[in-house]
N, CA and C atoms as an extended XYZ file, in Angstrom:
372
Properties=species:S:1:pos:R:3:atomname:S:1:resname:S:1:resid:I:1 pbc="F F F"
N        37.878      -45.028      -24.133 N   MET     1
C        39.098      -45.324      -23.403 CA  MET     1
C        40.167      -44.342      -23.858 C   MET     1
N        41.008      -43.912      -22.954 N   SER     2
C        42.018      -42.913      -23.279 CA  SER     2
C        43.145      -43.505      -24.125 C   SER     2
N        43.776      -42.622      -24.883 N   LEU     3
C        44.904      -43.022      -25.715 CA  LEU     3
C        46.023      -43.602      -24.857 C   LEU     3
N        46.261      -43.005      -23.701 N   LEU     4
C        47.313      -43.484      -22.801 CA  LEU     4
C        47.016      -44.909      -22.321 C   LEU     4
N        45.769      -45.154      -21.945 N   LYS     5
C        45.399      -46.486      -21.460 CA  LYS     5
C        45.500      -47.516      -22.580 C   LYS     5
N        45.002      -47.170      -23.771 N   GLU     6
C        45.075      -48.099      -24.901 CA  GLU     6
C        46.521      -48.358      -25.315 C   GLU     6
N        47.314      -47.304      -25.366 N   SER     7
C        48.709      -47.506      -25.766 CA  SER     7
C        49.461      -48.317      -24.722 C   SER     7
N        49.143      -48.115      -23.448 N   SER     8
C        49.778      -48.916      -22.384 CA  SER     8
C        49.410      -50.388      -22.518 C   SER     8
N        48.142      -50.660      -22.764 N   LYS     9
C        47.700      -52.048      -22.941 CA  LYS     9
C        48.339      -52.655      -24.194 C   LYS     9
N        48.441      -51.862      -25.267 N   PHE    10
C        49.068      -52.339      -26.500 CA  PHE    10
C        50.531      -52.700      -26.237 C   PHE    10
N        51.220      -51.878      -25.468 N   ILE    11
C        52.626      -52.140      -25.150 CA  ILE    11
C        52.763      -53.416      -24.330 C   ILE    11
N        51.926      -53.570      -23.305 N   VAL    12
C        51.988      -54.785      -22.474 CA  VAL    12
C        51.698      -56.026      -23.323 C   VAL    12
N        50.615      -55.981      -24.101 N   ALA    13
C        50.272      -57.120      -24.964 CA  ALA    13
C        51.390      -57.376      -25.964 C   ALA    13
N        51.962      -56.302      -26.491 N   GLY    14
C        53.039      -56.429      -27.462 CA  GLY    14
C        54.294      -57.034      -26.871 C   GLY    14
N        54.651      -56.601      -25.683 N   ILE    15
C        55.853      -57.143      -25.036 CA  ILE    15
C        55.678      -58.636      -24.779 C   ILE    15
N        54.551      -59.009      -24.206 N   VAL    16
C        54.312      -60.421      -23.892 CA  VAL    16
C        54.289      -61.266      -25.162 C   VAL    16
N        53.499      -60.842      -26.144 N   SER    17
C        53.394      -61.656      -27.361 CA  SER    17
C        54.687      -61.633      -28.164 C   SER    17
N        55.349      -60.479      -28.246 N   ASN    18
C        56.581      -60.407      -29.031 CA  ASN    18
C        57.741      -61.147      -28.389 C   ASN    18
N        57.783      -61.197      -27.063 N   LEU    19
C        58.809      -62.025      -26.411 CA  LEU    19
C        58.619      -63.491      -26.781 C   LEU    19
N        57.382      -63.939      -26.751 N   ALA    20
C        57.092      -65.329      -27.127 CA  ALA    20
C        57.397      -65.567      -28.609 C   ALA    20
N        57.021      -64.623      -29.448 N   ILE    21
C        57.255      -64.758      -30.890 CA  ILE    21
C        58.748      -64.730      -31.189 C   ILE    21
N        59.482      -63.820      -30.554 N   TYR    22
C        60.924      -63.740      -30.792 CA  TYR    22
C        61.626      -64.991      -30.269 C   TYR    22
N        61.185      -65.502      -29.125 N   ALA    23
C        61.769      -66.753      -28.610 CA  ALA    23
C        61.519      -67.891      -29.592 C   ALA    23
N        60.321      -67.950      -30.149 N   GLY    24
C        60.020      -68.953      -31.163 CA  GLY    24
C        60.875      -68.782      -32.400 C   GLY    24
N        61.086      -67.533      -32.809 N   TYR    25
C        61.946      -67.226      -33.959 CA  TYR    25
C        63.376      -67.721      -33.705 C   TYR    25
N        63.911      -67.400      -32.522 N   LEU    26
C        65.274      -67.843      -32.192 CA  LEU    26
C        65.356      -69.363      -32.131 C   LEU    26
N        64.331      -69.997      -31.588 N   LEU    27
C        64.300      -71.454      -31.519 CA  LEU    27
C        64.311      -72.061      -32.918 C   LEU    27
N        63.447      -71.559      -33.788 N   LEU    28
C        63.382      -72.095      -35.154 CA  LEU    28
C        64.692      -71.891      -35.900 C   LEU    28
N        65.286      -70.696      -35.771 N   THR    29
C        66.550      -70.462      -36.482 CA  THR    29
C        67.680      -71.298      -35.882 C   THR    29
N        67.653      -71.540      -34.583 N   SER    30
C        68.690      -72.379      -33.968 CA  SER    30
C        68.564      -73.838      -34.407 C   SER    30
N        67.371      -74.220      -34.861 N   MET    31
C        67.149      -75.573      -35.361 CA  MET    31
C        67.517      -75.689      -36.840 C   MET    31
N        68.024      -74.585      -37.409 N   GLY    32
C        68.469      -74.614      -38.793 CA  GLY    32
C        67.453      -74.130      -39.806 C   GLY    32
N        66.312      -73.651      -39.334 N   ILE    33
C        65.306      -73.134      -40.254 CA  ILE    33
C        65.755      -71.754      -40.718 C   ILE    33
N        65.678      -71.518      -42.003 N   GLN    34
C        66.108      -70.258      -42.601 CA  GLN    34
C        65.358      -69.095      -41.945 C   GLN    34
N        66.057      -67.979      -41.703 N   PHE    35
C        65.491      -66.898      -40.893 CA  PHE    35
C        64.235      -66.275      -41.484 C   PHE    35
N        64.093      -66.199      -42.789 N   LYS    36
C        62.872      -65.615      -43.363 CA  LYS    36
C        61.682      -66.567      -43.215 C   LYS    36
N        61.943      -67.853      -43.289 N   ILE    37
C        60.873      -68.833      -43.063 CA  ILE    37
C        60.443      -68.798      -41.594 C   ILE    37
N        61.429      -68.726      -40.696 N   ALA    38
C        61.122      -68.639      -39.262 CA  ALA    38
C        60.315      -67.383      -38.960 C   ALA    38
N        60.698      -66.264      -39.572 N   MET    39
C        59.963      -65.014      -39.373 CA  MET    39
C        58.536      -65.162      -39.877 C   MET    39
N        58.359      -65.811      -41.019 N   THR    40
C        57.026      -65.979      -41.593 CA  THR    40
C        56.134      -66.824      -40.692 C   THR    40
N        56.660      -67.929      -40.208 N   VAL    41
C        55.894      -68.813      -39.322 CA  VAL    41
C        55.488      -68.067      -38.054 C   VAL    41
N        56.449      -67.408      -37.435 N   MET    42
C        56.159      -66.728      -36.181 CA  MET    42
C        55.280      -65.488      -36.407 C   MET    42
N        55.400      -64.861      -37.556 N   PHE    43
C        54.558      -63.710      -37.876 CA  PHE    43
C        53.093      -64.141      -37.951 C   PHE    43
N        52.844      -65.269      -38.580 N   CYS    44
C        51.463      -65.779      -38.686 CA  CYS    44
C        50.873      -66.071      -37.308 C   CYS    44
N        51.661      -66.687      -36.454 N   ILE    45
C        51.213      -66.945      -35.085 CA  ILE    45
C        50.948      -65.620      -34.370 C   ILE    45
N        51.834      -64.659      -34.578 N   GLY    46
C        51.689      -63.346      -33.958 CA  GLY    46
C        50.448      -62.601      -34.404 C   GLY    46
N        50.080      -62.743      -35.667 N   VAL    47
C        48.882      -62.075      -36.184 CA  VAL    47
C        47.646      -62.575      -35.442 C   VAL    47
N        47.540      -63.871      -35.294 N   LEU    48
C        46.379      -64.445      -34.589 CA  LEU    48
C        46.346      -64.004      -33.134 C   LEU    48
N        47.476      -64.080      -32.481 N   LEU    49
C        47.568      -63.675      -31.080 CA  LEU    49
C        47.247      -62.185      -30.931 C   LEU    49
N        47.793      -61.379      -31.803 N   SER    50
C        47.574      -59.943      -31.750 CA  SER    50
C        46.108      -59.581      -31.964 C   SER    50
N        45.466      -60.252      -32.911 N   PHE    51
C        44.053      -59.947      -33.167 CA  PHE    51
C        43.222      -60.204      -31.925 C   PHE    51
N        43.410      -61.343      -31.315 N   VAL    52
C        42.628      -61.691      -30.125 CA  VAL    52
C        42.912      -60.717      -28.980 C   VAL    52
N        44.191      -60.476      -28.699 N   LEU    53
C        44.543      -59.579      -27.589 CA  LEU    53
C        44.061      -58.149      -27.819 C   LEU    53
N        44.308      -57.636      -29.013 N   ASN    54
C        43.972      -56.235      -29.254 CA  ASN    54
C        42.470      -56.004      -29.409 C   ASN    54
N        41.791      -56.933      -30.025 N   LYS    55
C        40.334      -56.785      -30.163 CA  LYS    55
C        39.656      -56.858      -28.793 C   LYS    55
N        40.028      -57.859      -28.026 N   ASN    56
C        39.314      -58.130      -26.778 CA  ASN    56
C        39.835      -57.375      -25.562 C   ASN    56
N        41.125      -57.070      -25.529 N   TRP    57
C        41.695      -56.484      -24.321 CA  TRP    57
C        42.137      -55.034      -24.533 C   TRP    57
N        42.990      -54.786      -25.525 N   THR    58
C        43.530      -53.443      -25.718 CA  THR    58
C        42.444      -52.438      -26.074 C   THR    58
N        41.683      -52.728      -27.133 N   PHE    59
C        40.698      -51.776      -27.631 CA  PHE    59
C        39.259      -52.113      -27.220 C   PHE    59
N        39.049      -53.298      -26.668 N   LYS    60
C        37.712      -53.755      -26.244 CA  LYS    60
C        36.675      -53.466      -27.329 C   LYS    60
N        36.968      -53.953      -28.509 N   TYR    61
C        36.162      -53.653      -29.688 CA  TYR    61
C        35.024      -54.646      -29.836 C   TYR    61
N        33.826      -54.149      -30.089 N   LYS    62
C        32.634      -54.995      -30.229 CA  LYS    62
C        32.018      -54.902      -31.622 C   LYS    62
N        32.763      -54.365      -32.579 N   GLY    63
C        32.231      -54.154      -33.915 CA  GLY    63
C        32.138      -55.430      -34.742 C   GLY    63
N        31.883      -55.232      -36.031 N   ARG    64
C        31.681      -56.344      -36.962 CA  ARG    64
C        32.977      -57.124      -37.160 C   ARG    64
N        32.932      -58.401      -36.887 N   ILE    65
C        34.130      -59.235      -36.879 CA  ILE    65
C        34.708      -59.449      -38.276 C   ILE    65
N        33.873      -59.706      -39.279 N   LYS    66
C        34.390      -59.972      -40.629 CA  LYS    66
C        35.101      -58.752      -41.199 C   LYS    66
N        34.460      -57.606      -41.110 N   GLN    67
C        35.049      -56.377      -41.632 CA  GLN    67
C        36.330      -56.041      -40.866 C   GLN    67
N        36.302      -56.195      -39.565 N   THR    68
C        37.469      -55.913      -38.737 CA  THR    68
C        38.608      -56.867      -39.060 C   THR    68
N        38.315      -58.150      -39.190 N   ALA    69
C        39.339      -59.143      -39.505 CA  ALA    69
C        39.949      -58.896      -40.880 C   ALA    69
N        39.139      -58.456      -41.824 N   THR    70
C        39.656      -58.163      -43.169 CA  THR    70
C        40.616      -56.985      -43.121 C   THR    70
N        40.219      -55.898      -42.475 N   LYS    71
C        41.106      -54.732      -42.361 CA  LYS    71
C        42.371      -55.090      -41.594 C   LYS    71
N        42.224      -55.869      -40.537 N   PHE    72
C        43.356      -56.300      -39.727 CA  PHE    72
C        44.336      -57.109      -40.581 C   PHE    72
N        43.811      -58.017      -41.388 N   SER    73
C        44.652      -58.851      -42.255 CA  SER    73
C        45.421      -58.017      -43.271 C   SER    73
N        44.766      -57.014      -43.834 N   ILE    74
C        45.429      -56.152      -44.812 CA  ILE    74
C        46.569      -55.369      -44.161 C   ILE    74
N        46.324      -54.818      -43.000 N   ILE    75
C        47.357      -54.059      -42.288 CA  ILE    75
C        48.527      -54.978      -41.930 C   ILE    75
N        48.223      -56.186      -41.493 N   TYR    76
C        49.291      -57.114      -41.134 CA  TYR    76
C        50.037      -57.641      -42.356 C   TYR    76
N        49.395      -57.687      -43.506 N   LEU    77
C        50.107      -58.031      -44.737 CA  LEU    77
C        51.151      -56.962      -45.043 C   LEU    77
N        50.770      -55.695      -44.912 N   PHE    78
C        51.734      -54.606      -45.093 CA  PHE    78
C        52.870      -54.716      -44.072 C   PHE    78
N        52.534      -55.028      -42.830 N   ALA    79
C        53.550      -55.172      -41.787 CA  ALA    79
C        54.499      -56.330      -42.113 C   ALA    79
N        53.950      -57.425      -42.611 N   TYR    80
C        54.777      -58.572      -42.994 CA  TYR    80
C        55.744      -58.180      -44.116 C   TYR    80
N        55.232      -57.493      -45.127 N   LEU    81
C        56.083      -57.082      -46.241 CA  LEU    81
C        57.160      -56.099      -45.780 C   LEU    81
N        56.811      -55.219      -44.854 N   LEU    82
C        57.790      -54.311      -44.268 CA  LEU    82
C        58.865      -55.097      -43.528 C   LEU    82
N        58.466      -56.077      -42.747 N   ASN    83
C        59.408      -56.925      -42.006 CA  ASN    83
C        60.338      -57.662      -42.969 C   ASN    83
N        59.771      -58.239      -44.001 N   LEU    84
C        60.562      -58.951      -45.003 CA  LEU    84
C        61.536      -57.997      -45.696 C   LEU    84
N        61.072      -56.799      -46.008 N   GLY    85
C        61.938      -55.804      -46.640 CA  GLY    85
C        63.102      -55.399      -45.749 C   GLY    85
N        62.836      -55.225      -44.463 N   ILE    86
C        63.900      -54.883      -43.508 CA  ILE    86
C        64.943      -55.996      -43.468 C   ILE    86
N        64.496      -57.252      -43.410 N   LEU    87
C        65.443      -58.376      -43.405 CA  LEU    87
C        66.237      -58.427      -44.708 C   LEU    87
N        65.577      -58.189      -45.828 N   ASN    88
C        66.272      -58.201      -47.114 CA  ASN    88
C        67.378      -57.147      -47.163 C   ASN    88
N        67.055      -55.938      -46.738 N   VAL    89
C        68.032      -54.848      -46.814 CA  VAL    89
C        69.160      -55.040      -45.805 C   VAL    89
N        68.797      -55.211      -44.536 N   PHE    90
C        69.810      -55.200      -43.492 CA  PHE    90
C        70.593      -56.504      -43.352 C   PHE    90
N        69.964      -57.627      -43.640 N   VAL    91
C        70.660      -58.913      -43.513 CA  VAL    91
C        71.245      -59.337      -44.855 C   VAL    91
N        70.388      -59.433      -45.881 N   ASP    92
C        70.852      -59.935      -47.172 CA  ASP    92
C        71.806      -58.973      -47.871 C   ASP    92
N        71.494      -57.687      -47.841 N   GLN    93
C        72.310      -56.731      -48.586 CA  GLN    93
C        73.444      -56.116      -47.767 C   GLN    93
N        73.183      -55.793      -46.499 N   LEU    94
C        74.204      -55.150      -45.678 CA  LEU    94
C        74.990      -56.118      -44.809 C   LEU    94
N        74.515      -57.358      -44.712 N   GLY    95
C        75.252      -58.389      -43.986 CA  GLY    95
C        75.168      -58.317      -42.476 C   GLY    95
N        74.188      -57.612      -41.941 N   LEU    96
C        74.036      -57.544      -40.484 CA  LEU    96
C        73.449      -58.855      -39.964 C   LEU    96
N        73.693      -59.189      -38.698 N   PRO    97
C        73.117      -60.417      -38.138 CA  PRO    97
C        71.592      -60.334      -38.068 C   PRO    97
N        70.938      -61.465      -38.347 N   HIS    98
C        69.477      -61.459      -38.408 CA  HIS    98
C        68.816      -61.287      -37.052 C   HIS    98
N        69.435      -61.739      -35.971 N   GLU    99
C        68.790      -61.694      -34.657 CA  GLU    99
C        68.475      -60.259      -34.209 C   GLU    99
N        69.474      -59.361      -34.123 N   PRO   100
C        69.136      -57.994      -33.713 CA  PRO   100
C        68.328      -57.236      -34.769 C   PRO   100
N        68.528      -57.593      -36.035 N   THR   101
C        67.765      -56.944      -37.096 CA  THR   101
C        66.283      -57.253      -36.940 C   THR   101
N        65.945      -58.515      -36.661 N   GLN   102
C        64.545      -58.890      -36.474 CA  GLN   102
C        63.964      -58.211      -35.240 C   GLN   102
N        64.737      -58.114      -34.189 N   LEU   103
C        64.281      -57.453      -32.967 CA  LEU   103
C        63.982      -55.976      -33.242 C   LEU   103
N        64.862      -55.305      -33.980 N   MET   104
C        64.652      -53.908      -34.349 CA  MET   104
C        63.409      -53.770      -35.235 C   MET   104
N        63.256      -54.669      -36.182 N   ALA   105
C        62.101      -54.628      -37.086 CA  ALA   105
C        60.808      -54.755      -36.290 C   ALA   105
N        60.790      -55.634      -35.311 N   MET   106
C        59.590      -55.828      -34.503 CA  MET   106
C        59.207      -54.539      -33.778 C   MET   106
N        60.183      -53.812      -33.277 N   GLY   107
C        59.906      -52.554      -32.591 CA  GLY   107
C        59.339      -51.493      -33.522 C   GLY   107
N        59.952      -51.353      -34.688 N   LEU   108
C        59.469      -50.369      -35.668 CA  LEU   108
C        58.062      -50.701      -36.143 C   LEU   108
N        57.830      -51.949      -36.405 N   ILE   109
C        56.531      -52.379      -36.912 CA  ILE   109
C        55.444      -52.214      -35.846 C   ILE   109
N        55.808      -52.345      -34.581 N   ALA   110
C        54.831      -52.167      -33.497 CA  ALA   110
C        54.225      -50.765      -33.523 C   ALA   110
N        55.045      -49.765      -33.798 N   VAL   111
C        54.546      -48.388      -33.871 CA  VAL   111
C        53.542      -48.256      -35.022 C   VAL   111
N        53.893      -48.803      -36.166 N   PHE   112
C        53.001      -48.800      -37.324 CA  PHE   112
C        51.680      -49.506      -36.996 C   PHE   112
N        51.776      -50.660      -36.337 N   LEU   113
C        50.580      -51.450      -36.049 CA  LEU   113
C        49.661      -50.769      -35.040 C   LEU   113
N        50.223      -50.165      -34.001 N   PHE   114
C        49.366      -49.477      -33.036 CA  PHE   114
C        48.612      -48.345      -33.726 C   PHE   114
N        49.334      -47.556      -34.489 N   THR   115
C        48.723      -46.411      -35.160 CA  THR   115
C        47.602      -46.845      -36.095 C   THR   115
N        47.849      -47.857      -36.899 N   THR   116
C        46.826      -48.289      -37.851 CA  THR   116
C        45.646      -48.959      -37.156 C   THR   116
N        45.913      -49.712      -36.096 N   GLN   117
C        44.811      -50.340      -35.380 CA  GLN   117
C        43.945      -49.296      -34.681 C   GLN   117
N        44.581      -48.306      -34.093 N   LYS   118
C        43.849      -47.253      -33.381 CA  LYS   118
C        43.022      -46.396      -34.341 C   LYS   118
N        43.599      -46.054      -35.509 N   LEU   119
C        42.942      -45.118      -36.406 CA  LEU   119
C        42.031      -45.765      -37.447 C   LEU   119
N        42.303      -47.034      -37.830 N   PHE   120
C        41.585      -47.614      -38.952 CA  PHE   120
C        40.859      -48.931      -38.665 C   PHE   120
N        41.269      -49.653      -37.650 N   ILE   121
C        40.698      -50.985      -37.448 CA  ILE   121
C        39.718      -51.016      -36.300 C   ILE   121
N        40.168      -50.675      -35.107 N   PHE   122
C        39.322      -50.757      -33.923 CA  PHE   122
C        38.738      -49.386      -33.589 C   PHE   122
N        38.098      -48.796      -34.568 N   VAL   123
C        37.504      -47.459      -34.419 CA  VAL   123
C        36.117      -47.627      -33.820 C   VAL   123
N        35.847      -46.852      -32.814 N   LYS   124
C        34.545      -46.937      -32.132 CA  LYS   124
C        33.589      -45.932      -32.695 C   LYS   124
């Protein structure tokens, strides 16, 4: 499959899943849940959704599930720590509002995730 087709599918899957995840994040924070806890909860949901969408639809990967899931989990752990670090710096230290900061973090992390999934996880 071409890079253009895979990246297009990744973007579509990302927009749909991230809109739902961000809406969930805003809902949780509006209910008084601390923003880092809300991010953690929604990140976990996003990891599961992303694995299913990207394995089955974006990359149409038929490889070994255990090995793929392990690599996927490691990459998403790095992404989670990056997300947490962005919130720590921009919200906790610089005092920026968490809502746009989280939205920006999601965009930056998406680039990292596509690259790592394409090059290291769903390799044919």
